Each structure stands twice: as C-alpha cells, then as structure tokens.
C-alpha positions, 0 to 999 in steps of 0.5 A: 842198266835197267832190265824189263824182262821176263809170289804170296797169300796162302789161304787155308780152309778155316781162313775161309770160312771165317772170312765167308761169315764174315761177308756174310754179317756184313752182307757184302758177300757176292753172292748175297744182296743187301738189304734194301733199307725197309728190310734194314729199318723193320729188322732194327725195328724189332730187334730195339724199339730205341734203335733210333736212339743207339744207331751202331757205327757203320762197319768199315767195308772188308777189302779182297786180298789178291797178290799180284806176281811180277814176271820180273823186277819191276818196270816200266811194264809194271807201271801200270799195277803201281799206278793202280795201286797209288791212286786207290783204283783197287780199293775202289773195287774193293781189293787189297792188291799186294804187287810181288817182285820177281827175277831169275830165279822165280816163275810167276806161272809156278807161283800162281798155279801153286796157289801162292798168288791169285794173279801173275803177267808173262807172255803168250808164248810162256802161257802155251807151254805151261798148258802143255804142261799141264798147268791150267792157267789164263791170260786175261788181258794183255798188257803190251799189244807186242813185246819190246824185244830186239835185236840190236847190232852197230851202226854200219854193220850191213844189217838190214833184214834178219836174214842179214844177221848171218856171219854175225856173232849174236849172243841171244836166249838161244833156248827161246821160242823167238830165237827158234822161229829167228833161226828157222825163218830165216835159214840162220845157219851162218850165225856164229851163237853165244848164250846170252848172259846180261852182260854187253861187254863183248857186244861194245867191243865187237863191231860186227856183234848182235845182241838181245836187248829192249827196243825200249829201256836199251835204246837210252841205254845205248845212248847214254853210253854215246854207242850208236846202235840201230836194231830189229823188232822182234815181232816185226819177224812174224814171231809177235806174242802177246806181252805181260799178260794178266793170268790166272788159273781157271779154278780161280777164274771159275771161283771169283770170276766178280773178283777177276772182273774187278782186278781187270778193270782196276788195272785198265785204269791204272795203266790208263793214268800211267799212260797220261801220268809217266813220270809221276807213276815213275816216281812210284815205280821208283821207289819199288826199284834199286838204284832207279834212274827216274830219267830211265824210267821216263823214256821207257815208260814214254816209249812203251805207249805205242806198244801198250795202247797201239794196235788192237788196243787202240780201236778196241781198248787195252788189254784186248787180245784176239783169237786170230794173233793166239791162233798164229803163234800156236800154230808157229810153235806147233811147225816149230815143234814147240809146242808137241801136243795139241790144245785149244787155244780158246782155253788158254785166253779169253777176253769176257771179263775184261771191263767193256 
C-alpha cells in the first residue's frame, strides 16, 4: 500500500574556496558580470596575436550541486521534483539536483538544518514547531495548498461531521497537531483513541472504527479491496496548514538567493509539467519506489491536482502562501498550547523568491 507521508552533501571550506576560484576563472560567479565580447576580444588579442587560429574550446558551465530532502519515501506529493529533474529543468537553471528519500526515522528539517541538504519539504505546522525550537527554517513555496489528510470510516457508520466521531474508535497520530485541534474544536471526549501504526486490519474488521489516511491514495486502496468507505477531509475542519512546503535555512537563503530563485523556478516548471503529464512522470517516479504500482500512482497523481493547483494557487500560481493562512495556523497552535512561544510568522515563510 503506497504511503505518501510526511538527505546530503557536506561542503567544506576548502571546497567552497576552490569552487569560487573555478567560477571566477570561468566568469560564471553570480556576483561577477560575464566579460563583454569587446573585453574578451581585446584580452585575447593582447595575449596572443595568432589567437584567432588557435581558439580554445569553450569550457562547459559548472553546475551548482543541490540536495533536496524529502519528508517521506518518494510518492505523488514529490512527483514535480522528479519531473523537473527528468525534464532537465534544473539543468536549465545550472543546477545539479539530488533528491534524497525520507522515512520513518528521517527528519528533513534536521537534515537541512545540519547542512546535509539545501532544501527540504515539510508541513506548515512542522515548520512553526521547528522555529519555536530555534531551528531557523524558512518556507519558500507550498507544493500543496491543502493537505490530503483524512479520516476514513465505513459507510453506514452515521458519521457526517467531525463531532460524530464521538462514540467511535479512532486510529490516528495522537500527538499530531491536527488531532489535538480536532479534539478541542469538536469536543471529542467520547472517542476511543488508538495510535495509528500504518496497519488497517483493526479498521477492516471493525465497522465502527475510524482511521487516518490520505484522500488520494487510500481512496484507491480501499476501492481495490472492495471496502466501502467514506471520509472527512481534515482541511474541511478549519485546520488547514499548507503541505509539502519547500523550505531552506535563513543562512542559505541569505547567502544564495539566486540559487533559491533558480531552484524554485525549475521546481515550479516541474510541477506544472506534472499537471499535464501525470502518466509520463509517474513512470519516472516509479523507478524510485520499490514495488511501485503505476495505476495507483496515476490515481493519486490525478487526485492531487486540485490540492496543488486549486485554492489560492489557481489565481496566484504554484507555491503561493498568504500571511492570513499562516497567521490563522499560528493562532490555532498557540491557543491549543501546541506552540508555547510567540513567533513572527513573517520570519517563518516568504514568497519573495517564487517565480513571477
């Protein structure tokens, strides 16, 4: 069963010095303007009268190496990155991108904060919690305008709203902010809580049970197993953090703004390419997934389109984020005491580097 839930180049000082020297020699330093044709001609003429007869071949452009850490194993919520890589969009921006898979014991935030990766992906609430812990991460683009997280239940369970979960056994990530919010907002004091462990046996055998999942991939999974289910989308509860946010650190953003712009430009092209070529990109994605099922990837990819390109992204473009949404999320987490310190949300995200 495919899961979509939510690594690594360490650069030494000597390598940075060497890289800056090579870039300077090639005239490709971001802070140095390339030589004009007249400058090149005069410099060449002064060095060698017969240079026209012995022109050296042009040196290839040196690509900037980038590592992107994922928040989980590769899945449809990462497809646009693989599209940008396979279509050469990163190379077009003079970038060489390595995409590193995540997993249950892997934190993209810790990997990026340690410098082992330049960019990561995480949810908005996770970035707020990281900032409270003193980790200076900055969200740059929301891949998904809303999260596909959902609570599944058997049809006929008489559940029409979140308050109706009372009286049911619910298997969820019990320490997650979304579950804390639901319990408080909908007074879920008569729920039998079970920690979600990724196994569906208890749910399948108990018609009164509820389990968390994704409104994209898990709908398909239940259909294939002939299990008649319905679901409540968590984003419809009033708790709607941006999801799969591309982020980096404050220091990397300050030191490499042009690289950040180039990376976001190429990534946005990758996601827009995915929108119109789901089947093609899924074949590339499947090469990075053990026991991948193309029909499942295609279903999930097509189902994700509205989560990626709907909402504010429909009018403002891929990756858009608003201060209003971030502030609302921050206020919710403060009221729940999930966040215990005051934060300035304008330091947690920026849309300045998104392609116009």
